[in-house]
PQR file of N, CA, C, O and H, with PARSE charges and radii, in Angstrom:
ATOM      1  N   MET A   1      79.108 145.754 124.702 -0.4000 1.5000
ATOM      2  CA  MET A   1      78.242 145.185 123.669 -0.0000 2.0000
ATOM      3  C   MET A   1      79.087 144.715 122.478  0.5500 1.7000
ATOM      4  O   MET A   1      78.927 143.596 121.989 -0.5500 1.4000
ATOM      5  N   LEU A   2      79.976 145.581 122.028 -0.4000 1.5000
ATOM      6  CA  LEU A   2      80.853 145.240 120.908 -0.0000 2.0000
ATOM      7  C   LEU A   2      81.746 144.051 121.267  0.5500 1.7000
ATOM      8  O   LEU A   2      81.963 143.145 120.462 -0.5500 1.4000
ATOM      9  H   LEU A   2      80.107 146.489 122.425  0.4000 1.0000
ATOM     10  N   PHE A   3      82.260 144.085 122.509 -0.4000 1.5000
ATOM     11  CA  PHE A   3      83.148 143.023 122.978 -0.0000 2.0000
ATOM     12  C   PHE A   3      82.434 141.669 122.965  0.5500 1.7000
ATOM     13  O   PHE A   3      82.998 140.659 122.542 -0.5500 1.4000
ATOM     14  H   PHE A   3      82.084 144.821 123.163  0.4000 1.0000
ATOM     15  N   ALA A   4      81.185 141.666 123.436 -0.4000 1.5000
ATOM     16  CA  ALA A   4      80.406 140.422 123.479 -0.0000 2.0000
ATOM     17  C   ALA A   4      80.196 139.869 122.072  0.5500 1.7000
ATOM     18  O   ALA A   4      80.284 138.660 121.861 -0.5500 1.4000
ATOM     19  H   ALA A   4      80.726 142.486 123.779  0.4000 1.0000
ATOM     20  N   SER A   5      79.921 140.743 121.116 -0.4000 1.5000
ATOM     21  CA  SER A   5      79.704 140.272 119.747 -0.0000 2.0000
ATOM     22  C   SER A   5      81.012 139.761 119.143  0.5500 1.7000
ATOM     23  O   SER A   5      81.005 138.823 118.346 -0.5500 1.4000
ATOM     24  H   SER A   5      79.850 141.726 121.288  0.4000 1.0000
ATOM     25  N   LEU A   6      82.129 140.375 119.522 -0.4000 1.5000
ATOM     26  CA  LEU A   6      83.432 139.900 119.053 -0.0000 2.0000
ATOM     27  C   LEU A   6      83.700 138.488 119.553  0.5500 1.7000
ATOM     28  O   LEU A   6      84.124 137.619 118.790 -0.5500 1.4000
ATOM     29  H   LEU A   6      82.135 141.137 120.170  0.4000 1.0000
ATOM     30  N   ILE A   7      83.448 138.264 120.844 -0.4000 1.5000
ATOM     31  CA  ILE A   7      83.643 136.936 121.431 -0.0000 2.0000
ATOM     32  C   ILE A   7      82.712 135.929 120.753  0.5500 1.7000
ATOM     33  O   ILE A   7      83.106 134.795 120.482 -0.5500 1.4000
ATOM     34  H   ILE A   7      83.104 138.969 121.464  0.4000 1.0000
ATOM     35  N   GLY A   8      81.478 136.350 120.483 -0.4000 1.5000
ATOM     36  CA  GLY A   8      80.535 135.473 119.787 -0.0000 2.0000
ATOM     37  C   GLY A   8      81.050 135.082 118.413  0.5500 1.7000
ATOM     38  O   GLY A   8      80.937 133.926 118.007 -0.5500 1.4000
ATOM     39  H   GLY A   8      81.158 137.272 120.703  0.4000 1.0000
ATOM     40  N   ASP A   9      81.620 136.055 117.689 -0.4000 1.5000
ATOM     41  CA  ASP A   9      82.177 135.776 116.363 -0.0000 2.0000
ATOM     42  C   ASP A   9      83.326 134.785 116.454  0.5500 1.7000
ATOM     43  O   ASP A   9      83.421 133.853 115.656 -0.5500 1.4000
ATOM     44  H   ASP A   9      81.711 136.995 118.019  0.4000 1.0000
ATOM     45  N   ILE A  10      84.203 134.995 117.439 -0.4000 1.5000
ATOM     46  CA  ILE A  10      85.355 134.104 117.605 -0.0000 2.0000
ATOM     47  C   ILE A  10      84.876 132.680 117.899  0.5500 1.7000
ATOM     48  O   ILE A  10      85.386 131.722 117.318 -0.5500 1.4000
ATOM     49  H   ILE A  10      84.126 135.753 118.088  0.4000 1.0000
ATOM     50  N   ASN A  11      83.904 132.541 118.792 -0.4000 1.5000
ATOM     51  CA  ASN A  11      83.375 131.213 119.118 -0.0000 2.0000
ATOM     52  C   ASN A  11      82.723 130.566 117.906  0.5500 1.7000
ATOM     53  O   ASN A  11      82.874 129.364 117.688 -0.5500 1.4000
ATOM     54  H   ASN A  11      83.490 133.320 119.264  0.4000 1.0000
ATOM     55  N   ALA A  12      81.998 131.356 117.115 -0.4000 1.5000
ATOM     56  CA  ALA A  12      81.358 130.821 115.911 -0.0000 2.0000
ATOM     57  C   ALA A  12      82.418 130.333 114.933  0.5500 1.7000
ATOM     58  O   ALA A  12      82.271 129.269 114.331 -0.5500 1.4000
ATOM     59  H   ALA A  12      81.876 132.332 117.293  0.4000 1.0000
ATOM     60  N   ASN A  13      83.483 131.109 114.775 -0.4000 1.5000
ATOM     61  CA  ASN A  13      84.566 130.714 113.876 -0.0000 2.0000
ATOM     62  C   ASN A  13      85.239 129.436 114.357  0.5500 1.7000
ATOM     63  O   ASN A  13      85.582 128.568 113.553 -0.5500 1.4000
ATOM     64  H   ASN A  13      83.602 131.973 115.263  0.4000 1.0000
ATOM     65  N   LYS A  14      85.427 129.322 115.662 -0.4000 1.5000
ATOM     66  CA  LYS A  14      86.069 128.138 116.232 -0.0000 2.0000
ATOM     67  C   LYS A  14      85.220 126.898 115.943  0.5500 1.7000
ATOM     68  O   LYS A  14      85.742 125.859 115.537 -0.5500 1.4000
ATOM     69  H   LYS A  14      85.149 130.027 116.315  0.4000 1.0000
ATOM     70  N   ALA A  15      83.908 127.018 116.155 -0.4000 1.5000
ATOM     71  CA  ALA A  15      83.001 125.900 115.897 -0.0000 2.0000
ATOM     72  C   ALA A  15      83.031 125.534 114.418  0.5500 1.7000
ATOM     73  O   ALA A  15      82.985 124.357 114.061 -0.5500 1.4000
ATOM     74  H   ALA A  15      83.484 127.862 116.485  0.4000 1.0000
ATOM     75  N   GLU A  16      83.109 126.548 113.561 -0.4000 1.5000
ATOM     76  CA  GLU A  16      83.130 126.307 112.123 -0.0000 2.0000
ATOM     77  C   GLU A  16      84.390 125.546 111.720  0.5500 1.7000
ATOM     78  O   GLU A  16      84.319 124.596 110.941 -0.5500 1.4000
ATOM     79  H   GLU A  16      83.147 127.504 113.851  0.4000 1.0000
ATOM     80  N   THR A  17      85.544 125.958 112.248 -0.4000 1.5000
ATOM     81  CA  THR A  17      86.785 125.277 111.903 -0.0000 2.0000
ATOM     82  C   THR A  17      86.779 123.843 112.430  0.5500 1.7000
ATOM     83  O   THR A  17      87.320 122.950 111.778 -0.5500 1.4000
ATOM     84  H   THR A  17      85.602 126.730 112.881  0.4000 1.0000
ATOM     85  N   GLU A  18      86.179 123.606 113.593 -0.4000 1.5000
ATOM     86  CA  GLU A  18      86.055 122.238 114.113 -0.0000 2.0000
ATOM     87  C   GLU A  18      85.273 121.375 113.128  0.5500 1.7000
ATOM     88  O   GLU A  18      85.682 120.257 112.814 -0.5500 1.4000
ATOM     89  H   GLU A  18      85.739 124.331 114.123  0.4000 1.0000
ATOM     90  N   ASN A  19      84.140 121.899 112.639 -0.4000 1.5000
ATOM     91  CA  ASN A  19      83.321 121.155 111.685 -0.0000 2.0000
ATOM     92  C   ASN A  19      84.095 120.878 110.405  0.5500 1.7000
ATOM     93  O   ASN A  19      84.032 119.776 109.860 -0.5500 1.4000
ATOM     94  H   ASN A  19      83.808 122.807 112.894  0.4000 1.0000
ATOM     95  N   VAL A  20      84.825 121.879 109.929 -0.4000 1.5000
ATOM     96  CA  VAL A  20      85.619 121.703 108.704 -0.0000 2.0000
ATOM     97  C   VAL A  20      86.673 120.624 108.919  0.5500 1.7000
ATOM     98  O   VAL A  20      86.905 119.785 108.049 -0.5500 1.4000
ATOM     99  H   VAL A  20      84.876 122.774 110.372  0.4000 1.0000
ATOM    100  N   ARG A  21      87.310 120.657 110.091 -0.4000 1.5000
ATOM    101  CA  ARG A  21      88.358 119.682 110.391 -0.0000 2.0000
ATOM    102  C   ARG A  21      87.777 118.268 110.433  0.5500 1.7000
ATOM    103  O   ARG A  21      88.376 117.330 109.906 -0.5500 1.4000
ATOM    104  H   ARG A  21      87.121 121.339 110.798  0.4000 1.0000
ATOM    105  N   ILE A  22      86.609 118.118 111.063 -0.4000 1.5000
ATOM    106  CA  ILE A  22      85.968 116.802 111.145 -0.0000 2.0000
ATOM    107  C   ILE A  22      85.611 116.308 109.745  0.5500 1.7000
ATOM    108  O   ILE A  22      85.837 115.145 109.410 -0.5500 1.4000
ATOM    109  H   ILE A  22      86.123 118.879 111.491  0.4000 1.0000
ATOM    110  N   LYS A  23      85.048 117.211 108.928 -0.4000 1.5000
ATOM    111  CA  LYS A  23      84.692 116.825 107.557 -0.0000 2.0000
ATOM    112  C   LYS A  23      85.927 116.414 106.776  0.5500 1.7000
ATOM    113  O   LYS A  23      85.888 115.450 106.011 -0.5500 1.4000
ATOM    114  H   LYS A  23      84.864 118.155 109.200  0.4000 1.0000
ATOM    115  N   ARG A  24      87.026 117.140 106.965 -0.4000 1.5000
ATOM    116  CA  ARG A  24      88.257 116.820 106.241 -0.0000 2.0000
ATOM    117  C   ARG A  24      88.770 115.454 106.659  0.5500 1.7000
ATOM    118  O   ARG A  24      89.229 114.680 105.819 -0.5500 1.4000
ATOM    119  H   ARG A  24      87.058 117.923 107.587  0.4000 1.0000
ATOM    120  N   GLN A  25      88.696 115.144 107.961 -0.4000 1.5000
ATOM    121  CA  GLN A  25      89.137 113.834 108.446 -0.0000 2.0000
ATOM    122  C   GLN A  25      88.288 112.729 107.823  0.5500 1.7000
ATOM    123  O   GLN A  25      88.812 111.689 107.424 -0.5500 1.4000
ATOM    124  H   GLN A  25      88.323 115.772 108.644  0.4000 1.0000
ATOM    125  N   GLN A  26      86.971 112.957 107.739 -0.4000 1.5000
ATOM    126  CA  GLN A  26      86.081 111.964 107.147 -0.0000 2.0000
ATOM    127  C   GLN A  26      86.434 111.759 105.680  0.5500 1.7000
ATOM    128  O   GLN A  26      86.475 110.627 105.198 -0.5500 1.4000
ATOM    129  H   GLN A  26      86.546 113.802 108.063  0.4000 1.0000
ATOM    130  N   THR A  27      86.692 112.871 104.961 -0.4000 1.5000
ATOM    131  CA  THR A  27      87.043 112.775 103.546 -0.0000 2.0000
ATOM    132  C   THR A  27      88.353 112.026 103.384  0.5500 1.7000
ATOM    133  O   THR A  27      88.471 111.176 102.501 -0.5500 1.4000
ATOM    134  H   THR A  27      86.658 113.791 105.352  0.4000 1.0000
ATOM    135  N   ASP A  28      89.347 112.326 104.224 -0.4000 1.5000
ATOM    136  CA  ASP A  28      90.629 111.624 104.179 -0.0000 2.0000
ATOM    137  C   ASP A  28      90.415 110.132 104.395  0.5500 1.7000
ATOM    138  O   ASP A  28      91.020 109.311 103.704 -0.5500 1.4000
ATOM    139  H   ASP A  28      89.251 113.016 104.941  0.4000 1.0000
ATOM    140  N   GLY A  29      89.566 109.779 105.339 -0.4000 1.5000
ATOM    141  CA  GLY A  29      89.286 108.379 105.613 -0.0000 2.0000
ATOM    142  C   GLY A  29      88.686 107.678 104.410  0.5500 1.7000
ATOM    143  O   GLY A  29      89.047 106.543 104.099 -0.5500 1.4000
ATOM    144  H   GLY A  29      89.075 110.446 105.900  0.4000 1.0000
ATOM    145  N   ILE A  30      87.762 108.360 103.729 -0.4000 1.5000
ATOM    146  CA  ILE A  30      87.124 107.782 102.539 -0.0000 2.0000
ATOM    147  C   ILE A  30      88.159 107.586 101.440  0.5500 1.7000
ATOM    148  O   ILE A  30      88.184 106.545 100.784 -0.5500 1.4000
ATOM    149  H   ILE A  30      87.468 109.282 103.981  0.4000 1.0000
ATOM    150  N   ILE A  31      89.022 108.597 101.237 -0.4000 1.5000
ATOM    151  CA  ILE A  31      90.052 108.514 100.190 -0.0000 2.0000
ATOM    152  C   ILE A  31      91.012 107.368 100.490  0.5500 1.7000
ATOM    153  O   ILE A  31      91.350 106.591  99.597 -0.5500 1.4000
ATOM    154  H   ILE A  31      89.001 109.443 101.770  0.4000 1.0000
ATOM    155  N   ILE A  32      91.452 107.258 101.748 -0.4000 1.5000
ATOM    156  CA  ILE A  32      92.373 106.186 102.136 -0.0000 2.0000
ATOM    157  C   ILE A  32      91.714 104.826 101.913  0.5500 1.7000
ATOM    158  O   ILE A  32      92.349 103.896 101.417 -0.5500 1.4000
ATOM    159  H   ILE A  32      91.177 107.889 102.474  0.4000 1.0000
ATOM    160  N   ALA A  33      90.437 104.715 102.283 -0.4000 1.5000
ATOM    161  CA  ALA A  33      89.715 103.457 102.089 -0.0000 2.0000
ATOM    162  C   ALA A  33      89.643 103.106 100.609  0.5500 1.7000
ATOM    163  O   ALA A  33      89.820 101.947 100.234 -0.5500 1.4000
ATOM    164  H   ALA A  33      89.920 105.470 102.686  0.4000 1.0000
ATOM    165  N   LEU A  34      89.382 104.104  99.764 -0.4000 1.5000
ATOM    166  CA  LEU A  34      89.320 103.867  98.316 -0.0000 2.0000
ATOM    167  C   LEU A  34      90.673 103.393  97.789  0.5500 1.7000
ATOM    168  O   LEU A  34      90.740 102.458  96.991 -0.5500 1.4000
ATOM    169  H   LEU A  34      89.238 105.045 100.068  0.4000 1.0000
ATOM    170  N   ILE A  35      91.750 104.038  98.237 -0.4000 1.5000
ATOM    171  CA  ILE A  35      93.094 103.657  97.785 -0.0000 2.0000
ATOM    172  C   ILE A  35      93.391 102.217  98.186  0.5500 1.7000
ATOM    173  O   ILE A  35      93.908 101.442  97.381 -0.5500 1.4000
ATOM    174  H   ILE A  35      91.696 104.797  98.886  0.4000 1.0000
ATOM    175  N   TRP A  36      93.067 101.855  99.427 -0.4000 1.5000
ATOM    176  CA  TRP A  36      93.278 100.484  99.892 -0.0000 2.0000
ATOM    177  C   TRP A  36      92.467  99.501  99.064  0.5500 1.7000
ATOM    178  O   TRP A  36      92.962  98.444  98.673 -0.5500 1.4000
ATOM    179  H   TRP A  36      92.647 102.484 100.081  0.4000 1.0000
ATOM    180  N   PHE A  37      91.209  99.863  98.800 -0.4000 1.5000
ATOM    181  CA  PHE A  37      90.316  98.996  98.035 -0.0000 2.0000
ATOM    182  C   PHE A  37      90.892  98.742  96.645  0.5500 1.7000
ATOM    183  O   PHE A  37      90.902  97.608  96.166 -0.5500 1.4000
ATOM    184  H   PHE A  37      90.807 100.721  99.118  0.4000 1.0000
ATOM    185  N   ILE A  38      91.374  99.816  95.998 -0.4000 1.5000
ATOM    186  CA  ILE A  38      91.951  99.691  94.656 -0.0000 2.0000
ATOM    187  C   ILE A  38      93.237  98.871  94.712  0.5500 1.7000
ATOM    188  O   ILE A  38      93.458  97.997  93.874 -0.5500 1.4000
ATOM    189  H   ILE A  38      91.365 100.737  96.387  0.4000 1.0000
ATOM    190  N   ALA A  39      94.087  99.156  95.704 -0.4000 1.5000
ATOM    191  CA  ALA A  39      95.358  98.440  95.833 -0.0000 2.0000
ATOM    192  C   ALA A  39      95.111  96.948  96.040  0.5500 1.7000
ATOM    193  O   ALA A  39      95.769  96.117  95.413 -0.5500 1.4000
ATOM    194  H   ALA A  39      93.908  99.866  96.385  0.4000 1.0000
ATOM    195  N   LEU A  40      94.172  96.606  96.909 -0.4000 1.5000
ATOM    196  CA  LEU A  40      93.854  95.194  97.145 -0.0000 2.0000
ATOM    197  C   LEU A  40      93.275  94.566  95.884  0.5500 1.7000
ATOM    198  O   LEU A  40      93.564  93.409  95.576 -0.5500 1.4000
ATOM    199  H   LEU A  40      93.637  97.280  97.417  0.4000 1.0000
ATOM    200  N   GLY A  41      92.463  95.318  95.159 -0.4000 1.5000
ATOM    201  CA  GLY A  41      91.903  94.812  93.903 -0.0000 2.0000
ATOM    202  C   GLY A  41      92.996  94.490  92.903  0.5500 1.7000
ATOM    203  O   GLY A  41      92.922  93.481  92.201 -0.5500 1.4000
ATOM    204  H   GLY A  41      92.229  96.257  95.409  0.4000 1.0000
ATOM    205  N   ILE A  42      94.019  95.345  92.834 -0.4000 1.5000
ATOM    206  CA  ILE A  42      95.144  95.117  91.916 -0.0000 2.0000
ATOM    207  C   ILE A  42      95.926  93.888  92.366  0.5500 1.7000
ATOM    208  O   ILE A  42      96.328  93.071  91.538 -0.5500 1.4000
ATOM    209  H   ILE A  42      94.079  96.164  93.404  0.4000 1.0000
ATOM    210  N   LEU A  43      96.146  93.753  93.680 -0.4000 1.5000
ATOM    211  CA  LEU A  43      96.894  92.607  94.189 -0.0000 2.0000
ATOM    212  C   LEU A  43      96.155  91.303  93.913  0.5500 1.7000
ATOM    213  O   LEU A  43      96.780  90.281  93.632 -0.5500 1.4000
ATOM    214  H   LEU A  43      95.820  94.417  94.353  0.4000 1.0000
ATOM    215  N   GLU A  44      94.834  91.335  93.992 -0.4000 1.5000
ATOM    216  CA  GLU A  44      94.038  90.136  93.721 -0.0000 2.0000
ATOM    217  C   GLU A  44      94.247  89.669  92.282  0.5500 1.7000
ATOM    218  O   GLU A  44      94.299  88.471  92.005 -0.5500 1.4000
ATOM    219  H   GLU A  44      94.326  92.165  94.221  0.4000 1.0000
ATOM    220  N   TRP A  45      94.368  90.638  91.371 -0.4000 1.5000
ATOM    221  CA  TRP A  45      94.601  90.276  89.970 -0.0000 2.0000
ATOM    222  C   TRP A  45      95.981  89.639  89.853  0.5500 1.7000
ATOM    223  O   TRP A  45      96.392  89.253  88.759 -0.5500 1.4000
ATOM    224  H   TRP A  45      94.327  91.612  91.596  0.4000 1.0000
TER
END
């Protein structure tokens, strides 16, 4: 019983870290897009 709950906790943690990683990638993408947008805006000037 204890073992099963331990495995459940590990799987839950794994799923959580996957979600965090995906969110971080999305945030990185947004930041990179913003930097490009600003850089292109400066070049246009």
